[in-house]
Structures are given as structure tokens and as C-alpha cells.
N, C-alpha and C positions, 0 to 999 in steps of 0.2 A: 579571469582575475578578479580580485576583489579590491575594493577602495582601501588605499593606506590608511592605517590607523583606525580601522572600523573595530569598534569593541563589541564582541559577540557575547551573547548571553550564554552561560553555562547550563548544564542539564538542568540543575536545580531551579534555575530561574526560568527556563523554558517550561518545566513542569508546573511551576507556580503561575505562570501566565495562562496556561492551559485551564487549570482550576478556576481561574478568574473568569475566562472566556465561557467556561461551561456552567457558570451560574445561571440558573432559570433555564438552561437549555439541555440539561442532562437527559431527560425523557426522550427529546427528539434525537439526540446524538446515540443513545442506546438502541432506539429503534432503527435508525440507519444502519449501524454496526450488525444488528442481529438479522436484519433482512439481507445484508450483503453476505453475511456469513452463511446464512440458510441457503441462499440461492446459488452462491459462487463457490461455496466449499462443501457444505453438509452432503449435498447429492453424491460427491465423488467419494465420501468417506462412509457410506452407509454399510459396506461389506468389508470394511478394512480388515478386521480380524479374520475372517473366513477366506478372503480372496487375495490377501496379500498386497493390496493397494498401498503404495507408500506415498505420503503426502510431505513435501518439504515446503515450510513457510518460513519466510524471513524477510522483514522490512516491507510487508505487504506485497511480496512477491510469491505467488502460489504456483507451484509447479507440481503437476500431477503426473507420477511415473508408475506405469503398470508393468510389473515384472513376471506375474504369474499367470495363469491360465483363468482369467476372470470370465464370468459369464456375460453373455451379450448384454443383459440387462445392466450390469455394473458399467461395461463399456459405453453404453448410450447415456447413462447418468454422468459418468465422467466427461464425456464429450459436451453434453448439455451445460454441465458446470463450467468448462472451460469457454464455451461459446459465449456465455453471458458475462463472464468474469471481467473482460475488459471494459465493457460499458458500465457495469456496476461499480468497479474500483474508480472509474472516472466520475461517476455520479457522487460516490463517497468523498472524492477528493474535493469536488465542487462544494459540497455541503460544509466540509470543515474549513475550506478557504473562505467561504462567506461568513462562517461563524467567527473566525478569529479576526475578520475584517469588520466585524460589527454590522453586517448586512443581514438581511432577512433570510436566513438558512431554513430551509423547509425539507421536510421527508421527501417531498415530490422531486427535489434535486436528484435523488437516485436515479431518476429516469432520463436524465440528461443525455446519456449515451444511446437512447433510443429514439432520439428526435427525428433522425433521418438514417436511411440505410447506408449512405455513404459514411457518416459519423460512426455508426455502429461498426462498419467494416473497418475503419480506420482504427478504431479502439481495439478491436479483436486482433488486428495486425500488430498493434503495439505490444499487446500482451504477449502473442506468439513470438515475436522476435526477442523481447525481453527474456521470455522463458527459455528459448532456445540458446541464447547466449549464456545465460547463467547455468544451464544444464551442461554446456560445453566446457565452461571454466570449471564447474564442479567435478566433472569427470577426470580432471587433472589432479586436482586437490580441493579439499574443503575450503581452505583459505582464499584462493583465487575465485571461488565461487561466492564467498562472503563479499570480498572486494567488488566483484561485478554487481551483486545486489546493492551495494552502497552506491555505486557508480550510476546506476540507472534508476534509483529510487526516486528521483524528482521528475520523472518523465511525465507522469499523469498531471502534476501540478503544471507543468511546463504546457501541456497540450491545452489545459483549460484556460491558462492566460493568453496563449497564443495559438487559437484553433486553426490558423492558416499554415501552421508549421507542418512538415511532413513527419511521418513517424521516425523515420532515420534522423532527421534534424533534432527532433525533440530528445532523442536518445543521446545524440552527439552533444547538445546543448547541457543535458543533465550531467554527462561526463565532464564537461569543461567546469560546470558550476561546482561540482563536487571535488574538484581538483584541489588538494590541500584540506579538505573539510570532511573527507571519510572517516577520520578518527573521531571528529567531533560527533558525528551521527552515530558512530558505533558506541561511543560513550553514552549518547542519550539512550540507545536501545538497551545498553547493559544496565542503565540506572533503573530499568523497569524489570531487571531479573527477578527480584523479590516478589513483585506483583505478578509477573507471570507464573512463578512458583506458587503463590496463592491461589492463582486461577485453576492451576493443574490440581492443586490439592482439595479444591471445592468441586471437583469433577466438571470443571468448565463454567460453573454458575458465576464465578467471580469475574470472568471475562466480559459480563454483561457491563460492569463498570469500568473494568480495566481498559478494554477496547477503545472507547470513546476518549479516555484520559490519554492513551497512547497516540492516537490519531490526531487529537488536537495539538499534543506536543510536537509531533512531526510536522504538522502544517505550520506552526510557529517557527520551526527550524528553517523550513523552505522560505517563508515570507522574510526571515531576516536575511537568508542567503540571497534572495532575489534583490533586496534593498541594497546590499553591499556589492553586488556583481556588476562588472564592467565588461563589455567584450572586448 
């Protein structure tokens, strides 16, 4: 639950705060997003057109579904992509949390999830469980899938702030924190619709700037949610 009478920022205010935090940090933030995309996403999309790989991406939940007879090379690339995705998403989350907290955010923060085998395995398990839950909900209808993505969207931030939490506890806490706030996050995502469209129209080039803007805004959303949350 959240503190009574807590005044939350609207989407416009969260985006304005993101632009303020990104001042003098754009280059680092763009590099972090590019590396994360290149390693965690691009490998699995190399043969999208030819081999029918379908990639669903919403709220930083990346789910790779293979429906057709992909070559062994494609399957290996998809597996490698998924294997490293949890560690990279955690590193990206750490970078943007440090950025909005006026700490010394470094590109090297992307390596956070690779500090130990146990941490790497934990983050892989987090991504696996989140993805499975979202896939199962999406199989029912697209709306439950979107709701599931919203519920679990804070899990990486929670793991960063509470490294001793188990994967299931982090997912449960994300669900509790997002209770009553899923529509707010959905509105924030939709406020980037025009930007996402621009990124598509520029053949993805625009996302070099859009992704850091979006990720910083989402980190601001979590920070505010965390400050207002009481167990």
C-alpha cells in the first residue's frame, strides 16, 4: 500500500525530470542502452524475416518465441541472448537508478549481474520466471499479458535495492507495489507512443535517444513508488 495523500508526478512531470537527470549523461545512457540491446536483443532477431522468430517487447520484458523451424544457429543465438538478458537488464536498471539518484552512474554498471555465478543465475531465473508468467497470461488474452508485464515491471529495481531477496519475493513485492499503480505506468508508457513511432519511422535510429529517455522516466516512476510504499 502507499502513504496516504502522497502526491505522485504525472507522466509529463516524470519525463521532465528524466530530461533533467540526463543532462551531461546522454552519451553514457545511450551507450548502456545500445549495449544492452545489442547483446540481449539483437542476436535473437538476426533472422527474424527468414525464420519467423517473433519478438514481444513491452515494459522492458523481452520474450523470445520461436514458432517455426529455425536453424540451429538461430536457436543458439536466441538462447545466448536470453541467457545474458537477465544480467544485462539488472545492470541497466542499476545504471539508471544511480543516474536519477545523482550517484556516479558508469557504463561498467552493466556488468553488475556478472559479479558472481550465484547472482548471474538469480537474474537469469528472474527473467525466466517473469517471461513464463507473461507468456502464460498472454496466451489467454493480450490484455492479461499487458497487466502481467505491468505487475512485474519493478522486479529488477527491487532486486538491485534488495539483493538478498529471492526471485519470487522480488516478483511478489513488485506485484504489491504496483497494486493501484498499473494504470499510471501504462499512461507513462503510452505517453512515449509518439516517440516510439518516430523511432520506428527512423528505422530504429531514433531509439538511440528514445531508449535512455524512456528508461530514465521509468526509473523515476520506481523511485517515487518506492518512496510512497509502506508494507
